[in-house]
N, C-alpha and C positions, 0 to 999 in steps of 0.2 A: 737205792740210788741208781739211777739210769746212767748208762755210758754217755760220753760226750757227744756221740753222733746223734742221740735223741735230742739233745739241746740244740744242736746245729739244725736238725730237721725242723724242730718247732720254730726256731727263729726264721728260717727260710719260708716256711708255710705262712706264718703270721705276717711277715713282711710282704709277701706276694699276694696273699688272699684276705688279709685282715681277719675279721670274725669267722669267715668260712674256713680260713687256715687253721684256726683253733679247733674247729669241728673235725677237720681232716686229721689233725694230730691226735685228738681223742680216739678217732677210728683206728689209728696206728696202735695206740696203747691198748685198745680193746682186742687187738690180735693176740695179746697175751692170754686171753680167755681160752683160745683154742690151740695155741702153739707155745713151744717152750721159749723162755727168754733168749736163749742162744740163737734159736731160729729167727726170731723177730729182729734181734740185733744184727745178725748177718744180712737179713733182707734190707734193713735200714742202711747199712754200710754200702751194699750193692746199689741200692736206689740212689743214694747220694753220689756215688761214683759215676752213675749213668746220667745224672741230672734229672731223674724221674722223681721230682719233688711233689709227691701226692700220696694219699692213702692208696689209690689204685696202683701206683707205681711200686710202692712197698709190698703190697699184697701180691702183685704179679711176680716180683722178685722172689718172694717167699714161696709161692706155689711152684715156680720154676725150679728152685733149689730142691724142693721136696720130690719133684719129678726127675731130678738129676739131668736137667737140661739148662742151657743158657737162657737168660731172659731175652725174649724177642720183642724189641720195641719198635720195629719197623712196621710199615703198613702193607707189606708184601702179601700177607695172608688175608688182608681185608680189602679186596678190590671194590667192594660196594661203598666204602667210605669215600667222600669227595677228596680229591687231591688239591692242594693249594700251590699256587705259583706266585712267588713274590719277586717282582722285577725291580731292578735298580732304577731309582728316580733320575730322570734327566733334569739337571739343574736349569737348563734353558726353558723348560716348561713353565717356570715361575715368572719368566719375562712377561707372560700374558697378564699377570696381575699388575704390571706397571703401566699398561696401556690405558688410556682414558676410556671411561665408560660412556657410551652414547645415551643421553637422557631423552626419553620420548616426551614430546610436548603435547 
């Protein structure tokens, strides 16, 4: 019987990713092939706490624990990856949708 955190991880993965989430969960379970149940469980708990809901997130937490370092989930060490900027939407921008459209004749 797996600890409750595995059930929570499975539900989150499947609700977010559907069929792909089930595959991700199987990947997490397969970590038991190379690591002890206690190590995998600790990694799942850490990943859930950090909101890293994925196979890669769990594996990263597991490897970080083995190396006796905290998991680094920031992109500071990966400057080659694109950065995203999400701006707040200005509600007045939607007023343009209310203006009549000119029809070409």
